[in-house]
ZADREN-223417 format. One line per field, with one value per residue: chain; y, x, z of N, C-alpha, C in turn. Coordinates in steps of 0.1 Angstrom, whole numbers. Last residue first. Example, Ala and Ser with C-alpha at 12.3 -4.5 7.8 and 13.67 -1.06 7.14 Angstrom:
2
ch: (A:A)
nv: (-22:-57)
nu: (128:132)
nw: (71:78)
cav: (-11:-45)
cau: (137:123)
caw: (71:78)
cv: (0:-33)
cu: (129:132)
cw: (79:78)
//
This chain:
270
ch: (A:A:A:A:A:A:A:A:A:A:A:A:A:A:A:A:A:A:A:A:A:A:A:A:A:A:A:A:A:A:A:A:A:A:A:A:A:A:A:A:A:A:A:A:A:A:A:A:A:A:A:A:A:A:A:A:A:A:A:A:A:A:A:A:A:A:A:A:A:A:A:A:A:A:A:A:A:A:A:A:A:A:A:A:A:A:A:A:A:A:A:A:A:A:A:A:A:A:A:A:A:A:A:A:A:A:A:A:A:A:A:A:A:A:A:A:A:A:A:A:A:A:A:A:A:A:A:A:A:A:A:A:A:A:A:A:A:A:A:A:A:A:A:A:A:A:A:A:A:A:A:A:A:A:A:A:A:A:A:A:A:A:A:A:A:A:A:A:A:A:A:A:A:A:A:A:A:A:A:A:A:A:A:A:A:A:A:A:A:A:A:A:A:A:A:A:A:A:A:A:A:A:A:A:A:A:A:A:A:A:A:A:A:A:A:A:A:A:A:A:A:A:A:A:A:A:A:A:A:A:A:A:A:A:A:A:A:A:A:A:A:A:A:A:A:A:A:A:A:A:A:A:A:A:A:A:A:A:A:A:A:A:A:A:A:A:A:A:A:A)
nv: (-187:-160:-149:-159:-144:-118:-119:-121:-96:-85:-85:-60:-40:-38:-33:-42:-69:-67:-56:-38:-53:-66:-44:-35:-51:-53:-29:-33:-53:-47:-9:12:34:49:51:73:74:70:50:35:14:8:-7:-16:-16:-21:-3:-9:-21:-19:-35:-22:-31:-14:-25:-1:17:41:59:58:37:35:57:41:22:38:48:26:20:37:57:85:107:128:123:142:163:157:134:109:78:52:24:-10:-35:-69:-95:-115:-129:-135:-151:-157:-152:-121:-117:-97:-91:-80:-59:-62:-69:-108:-122:-138:-134:-131:-121:-131:-130:-154:-167:-157:-161:-190:-190:-182:-177:-187:-207:-189:-173:-161:-139:-112:-89:-76:-80:-69:-38:-42:-49:-40:-27:-20:-33:-48:-64:-58:-60:-52:-59:-57:-63:-74:-79:-99:-88:-88:-112:-126:-104:-117:-137:-140:-120:-135:-155:-145:-126:-154:-163:-142:-142:-171:-167:-150:-142:-119:-113:-104:-78:-57:-29:-18:-2:-4:5:10:35:51:45:52:81:87:81:99:123:119:119:144:170:185:180:189:216:223:231:247:272:289:302:309:320:343:357:358:384:406:410:419:444:459:452:464:456:435:418:408:391:376:367:353:335:315:310:293:277:259:256:238:216:208:197:178:160:157:140:122:128:145:139:114:125:139:124:109:131:136:111:115:130:125:102:112:128:107:93:114:120:94:94:118:103:84:101:111:88:81:98:101)
nu: (-224:-222:-203:-191:-214:-202:-173:-180:-193:-170:-151:-150:-158:-136:-108:-96:-101:-87:-68:-81:-99:-75:-67:-88:-90:-67:-67:-87:-86:-59:-59:-33:-7:-11:-13:4:7:17:-2:-3:13:-3:10:8:35:50:75:100:93:63:55:40:32:24:8:24:25:57:67:51:58:86:82:69:88:109:96:89:118:134:100:89:94:92:66:75:76:94:102:112:118:140:143:147:161:150:148:134:109:79:56:26:0:17:44:55:97:107:132:159:161:161:180:189:176:166:139:126:109:116:95:70:68:63:41:22:30:28:55:84:109:129:164:178:178:182:157:140:141:134:106:78:59:24:3:15:35:35:61:68:83:86:101:83:71:54:27:36:42:16:-1:16:13:-21:-19:-8:-29:-52:-45:-38:-63:-89:-74:-81:-106:-114:-78:-61:-46:-10:-1:-1:-23:-34:-13:22:49:79:82:71:92:114:108:110:138:154:142:157:184:184:185:211:203:179:183:197:184:160:181:185:164:152:181:181:158:157:181:165:152:161:173:143:118:88:68:60:82:81:61:64:84:78:60:76:95:72:74:97:92:72:84:105:89:78:96:101:81:59:33:20:35:27:-2:11:22:-8:-18:-9:-9:-35:-38:-23:-40:-63:-60:-50:-75:-94:-78:-77:-109:-113:-99:-114:-135:-127:-120:-148:-173:-208)
nw: (1039:1034:1030:1001:985:989:982:955:953:953:936:918:935:953:951:972:995:1031:1047:1064:1076:1092:1105:1118:1138:1155:1165:1184:1200:1213:1206:1202:1196:1167:1137:1116:1078:1055:1049:1087:1108:1146:1172:1208:1233:1247:1262:1243:1223:1201:1179:1140:1109:1078:1050:1019:996:1009:1014:1040:1058:1062:1078:1100:1108:1117:1135:1152:1159:1175:1188:1198:1213:1204:1172:1144:1131:1109:1091:1078:1087:1079:1056:1070:1065:1076:1093:1059:1040:1030:1052:1028:1020:1006:1024:1047:1060:1097:1100:1132:1154:1153:1139:1161:1193:1212:1220:1187:1160:1152:1168:1162:1133:1134:1152:1139:1099:1063:1050:1042:1021:1040:1029:1045:1024:997:984:1002:999:968:967:978:949:957:967:994:1025:1054:1079:1112:1142:1176:1211:1237:1260:1264:1255:1222:1214:1220:1199:1176:1177:1172:1150:1124:1124:1119:1092:1079:1077:1072:1047:1039:1038:1015:998:985:957:957:941:923:903:881:874:899:907:896:887:906:927:914:909:940:937:927:943:964:955:943:956:939:912:911:920:902:879:888:890:870:866:892:902:882:894:919:908:896:922:937:919:915:922:914:931:908:912:936:938:924:932:964:953:938:962:972:958:965:993:988:977:984:1013:1000:1001:1023:1032:1012:1007:988:968:964:949:933:916:909:897:871:859:854:842:816:807:804:780:760:762:748:721:713:710:693:668:662:658:635:618:610:617:633)
cav: (-196:-162:-143:-164:-154:-118:-113:-137:-111:-82:-96:-77:-43:-41:-36:-20:-59:-64:-72:-32:-44:-69:-48:-27:-47:-67:-36:-19:-54:-56:-15:3:27:43:49:65:83:81:54:31:31:6:6:-18:-10:-35:-6:-2:-35:-14:-42:-27:-34:-15:-21:-15:17:23:53:74:35:28:57:54:16:32:58:34:8:34:46:71:92:121:126:133:168:167:141:127:91:58:42:-1:-21:-63:-94:-109:-121:-137:-151:-163:-159:-128:-111:-101:-84:-87:-56:-59:-59:-100:-112:-128:-141:-137:-109:-130:-116:-143:-169:-153:-145:-183:-199:-173:-186:-177:-198:-203:-179:-169:-145:-124:-92:-81:-83:-81:-46:-35:-56:-46:-37:-13:-29:-47:-61:-68:-48:-62:-43:-60:-56:-83:-69:-100:-94:-77:-101:-132:-108:-101:-136:-145:-111:-121:-160:-149:-120:-143:-169:-148:-132:-168:-177:-149:-144:-131:-109:-112:-82:-68:-40:-29:3:-10:5:2:20:49:43:43:75:89:72:91:122:117:103:133:166:185:176:175:205:226:217:231:264:271:295:303:308:333:349:350:373:403:402:415:435:450:450:464:466:448:424:419:409:382:371:365:347:326:320:309:285:267:263:249:223:210:214:185:166:166:150:127:109:146:153:116:118:150:138:111:123:148:122:104:132:136:101:104:132:119:89:108:128:98:82:115:117:78:85:116:97:65:91:102)
cau: (-217:-239:-204:-189:-211:-213:-175:-177:-198:-180:-153:-148:-168:-148:-116:-100:-103:-101:-64:-68:-100:-85:-54:-75:-100:-72:-53:-85:-93:-58:-59:-40:-12:1:-18:8:-1:22:-2:-9:12:0:7:5:18:49:62:94:102:68:48:52:30:35:5:22:11:48:70:54:39:79:89:66:73:109:102:80:110:137:113:86:91:109:70:66:69:101:91:124:109:128:142:137:159:150:162:137:123:95:65:37:2:1:39:50:79:101:115:154:164:149:173:197:174:181:156:127:114:121:107:76:72:78:56:20:24:29:39:80:100:123:157:176:175:193:167:142:139:148:119:93:65:39:6:2:35:27:55:61:84:89:98:97:75:63:30:32:50:26:-9:15:22:-18:-20:-4:-14:-48:-52:-29:-57:-89:-78:-68:-101:-122:-94:-62:-56:-24:-4:6:-17:-42:-19:10:38:71:85:65:80:115:109:100:127:154:134:145:179:185:178:204:218:187:170:203:196:151:174:195:172:149:180:187:158:152:190:176:136:155:178:150:127:101:71:50:74:91:60:56:92:86:56:73:107:78:60:90:104:68:72:109:95:67:90:112:82:70:37:15:43:37:1:6:28:5:-25:-11:5:-31:-47:-24:-20:-64:-65:-44:-59:-96:-80:-66:-103:-120:-92:-100:-138:-131:-112:-134:-159:-192)
caw: (1035:1035:1040:1016:989:1000:995:963:949:963:947:911:923:956:942:971:983:1022:1038:1054:1068:1088:1096:1111:1128:1147:1157:1176:1189:1208:1216:1197:1209:1178:1144:1120:1093:1064:1037:1066:1101:1132:1159:1192:1226:1245:1268:1261:1232:1212:1185:1152:1122:1086:1064:1025:1008:1001:1003:1033:1045:1050:1067:1092:1099:1106:1124:1145:1148:1157:1187:1193:1224:1202:1187:1149:1139:1120:1103:1079:1087:1088:1056:1064:1072:1070:1086:1082:1044:1033:1058:1031:1033:1004:1010:1044:1049:1084:1097:1115:1153:1166:1127:1149:1174:1214:1214:1205:1167:1147:1168:1177:1135:1127:1159:1150:1116:1078:1057:1051:1022:1049:1032:1049:1037:1010:980:1006:1010:972:968:986:953:956:951:985:1007:1047:1069:1103:1131:1166:1202:1226:1249:1269:1270:1233:1219:1226:1214:1183:1176:1175:1163:1131:1132:1132:1106:1078:1085:1082:1050:1040:1048:1031:998:995:966:957:950:918:916:887:875:886:909:907:878:898:932:915:897:928:945:923:926:964:957:933:955:956:922:906:931:912:881:887:903:877:859:884:911:882:877:913:917:890:906:941:923:908:929:908:938:919:898:938:948:916:921:963:956:929:953:984:960:949:988:998:967:979:1015:1004:988:1017:1041:1012:1019:1004:974:966:965:944:916:909:905:889:861:863:847:824:812:816:794:764:763:767:735:716:716:704:674:671:666:646:621:616:608:635)
cv: (-201:-183:-154:-162:-161:-135:-121:-136:-127:-99:-93:-86:-54:-50:-47:-29:-48:-63:-70:-40:-38:-58:-57:-29:-35:-62:-48:-26:-43:-55:-29:-4:23:38:39:59:66:85:70:45:24:11:1:-11:-12:-28:-20:-5:-28:-25:-30:-24:-30:-16:-25:-9:1:25:46:69:49:28:51:59:32:25:50:46:18:23:42:66:84:115:123:138:157:164:147:136:105:71:46:16:-16:-48:-78:-102:-114:-133:-144:-146:-163:-137:-122:-103:-101:-82:-75:-66:-57:-76:-102:-118:-133:-136:-118:-127:-115:-129:-161:-155:-144:-166:-188:-176:-183:-181:-194:-195:-193:-178:-157:-138:-104:-82:-86:-87:-59:-34:-45:-45:-32:-24:-28:-39:-61:-55:-66:-56:-54:-51:-65:-71:-67:-89:-93:-75:-90:-118:-115:-94:-120:-145:-124:-118:-149:-154:-126:-131:-161:-158:-138:-157:-175:-157:-143:-133:-115:-111:-92:-82:-50:-37:-6:-5:3:-4:9:36:47:33:60:81:77:80:111:113:103:118:152:171:173:173:191:219:215:221:248:262:284:293:305:316:341:348:358:387:393:401:421:439:447:467:477:456:435:424:414:396:383:374:357:337:322:317:299:277:272:258:237:222:219:200:176:167:157:142:110:132:148:127:112:139:143:117:116:143:131:109:120:138:118:104:126:127:100:100:124:108:86:107:119:98:85:112:106:83:87:96)
cu: (-226:-236:-219:-193:-211:-216:-189:-176:-193:-196:-164:-148:-159:-156:-124:-105:-103:-97:-84:-66:-91:-94:-65:-73:-93:-82:-61:-75:-93:-67:-56:-45:-27:-16:-13:-3:0:16:2:-7:5:-1:6:3:22:34:51:84:99:77:60:43:37:29:20:15:12:29:64:54:41:65:86:69:67:97:102:87:98:129:120:103:91:107:84:78:64:89:94:117:113:124:132:143:157:152:163:148:124:110:73:53:18:-2:20:42:70:88:113:137:155:146:162:191:182:185:169:138:123:124:121:88:76:80:65:39:32:24:38:66:93:119:145:162:176:191:182:154:140:146:129:101:77:48:21:5:19:29:45:55:82:86:95:92:88:72:41:31:50:39:8:11:22:-3:-20:-8:-8:-36:-46:-31:-47:-74:-76:-65:-83:-107:-101:-75:-59:-33:-16:5:-17:-36:-30:-3:29:56:79:69:69:99:107:100:108:142:137:139:168:184:174:200:219:193:175:195:199:172:171:190:177:158:163:187:170:156:179:182:152:152:176:166:140:112:84:53:69:92:76:54:81:87:64:64:94:83:67:82:101:81:71:97:104:79:77:105:89:78:50:26:40:45:16:4:17:17:-12:-16:6:-18:-40:-26:-20:-45:-67:-47:-53:-80:-82:-72:-93:-116:-98:-100:-127:-132:-116:-127:-151:-185)
cw: (1051:1034:1043:1025:997:1000:999:972:954:960:957:924:917:942:945:955:985:1008:1029:1043:1058:1076:1085:1103:1120:1130:1148:1160:1179:1195:1211:1202:1206:1189:1157:1133:1103:1076:1046:1063:1090:1118:1151:1180:1210:1243:1263:1264:1241:1222:1195:1169:1135:1105:1069:1040:1012:1007:1001:1018:1041:1041:1055:1082:1095:1098:1113:1141:1147:1145:1175:1188:1215:1210:1195:1169:1142:1137:1111:1092:1087:1086:1070:1066:1063:1073:1081:1079:1055:1030:1046:1034:1037:1022:1005:1033:1050:1074:1090:1117:1137:1156:1134:1139:1171:1198:1215:1207:1184:1153:1164:1175:1150:1135:1153:1149:1124:1088:1069:1042:1029:1034:1036:1045:1035:1025:992:1002:1013:987:969:979:963:962:953:971:998:1031:1060:1090:1116:1154:1186:1211:1245:1267:1273:1246:1226:1231:1227:1201:1184:1183:1174:1146:1133:1136:1116:1089:1087:1089:1070:1045:1046:1045:1011:996:974:964:950:933:913:899:883:888:901:909:887:889:912:921:899:921:940:930:919:949:966:942:948:956:934:908:921:926:895:885:897:882:861:872:903:892:877:899:914:901:898:927:929:905:923:919:930:918:902:918:945:929:923:949:956:935:946:975:963:953:970:990:978:976:1003:1010:984:1007:1031:1015:1021:1009:992:973:971:957:931:918:913:896:874:868:864:840:823:816:806:782:768:771:748:727:721:711:691:678:667:661:635:623:621:623)
//
């Protein structure tokens, strides 16, 4: 093979990889964004009607659909500008190799133990709580306007932040690595119409954040003391204490096992 043919092959592979990543990114955001799903359904519906009108020679319907198809993209950009901006922001925030600090086994145990101690106290006293652990997708847009903490994670800090008389107890807390970064965060609530009406604002905010990021979002119900975790647009509701702890620990494990498996095995043998 000549150098030019090798270069041509490499460029084709890069081209295919970029296209596949864009398709993957769009499908991922389509799945986790309720409004984007509605847009997609509307486009599919218009295409189906257009095909039917062509087969049945429905002139008036076909003419109207041609105008919709012609001006539809511009209308979508104007009407759904916030959603499009959110997707573009996620593309800018996301990094292929990840940005969050990979916790060691000791750090994971520290984070999980401190959170679980706080959750146990909060659920027994029925103090509402909303906590998010940042992963690959940056939560900077929520951190920027919030009250900065930048303290080592501890059960006492989390308990005091969500104490009913605390000025910050109604907002969310963001955790980065082993640090409590900020409190008093206001997360976007989920727009999923299928959600049970019994779920309160905290659960909807947790689900909303999990729909637009890969954060681990934990909730303690103020009314019932039930504990839940929202991940990737799915609410794992009313977990037992052990289920909550196991899910939290597993989600904090490094995803790139190929790089950390050897280290994990070494730590487990200690």
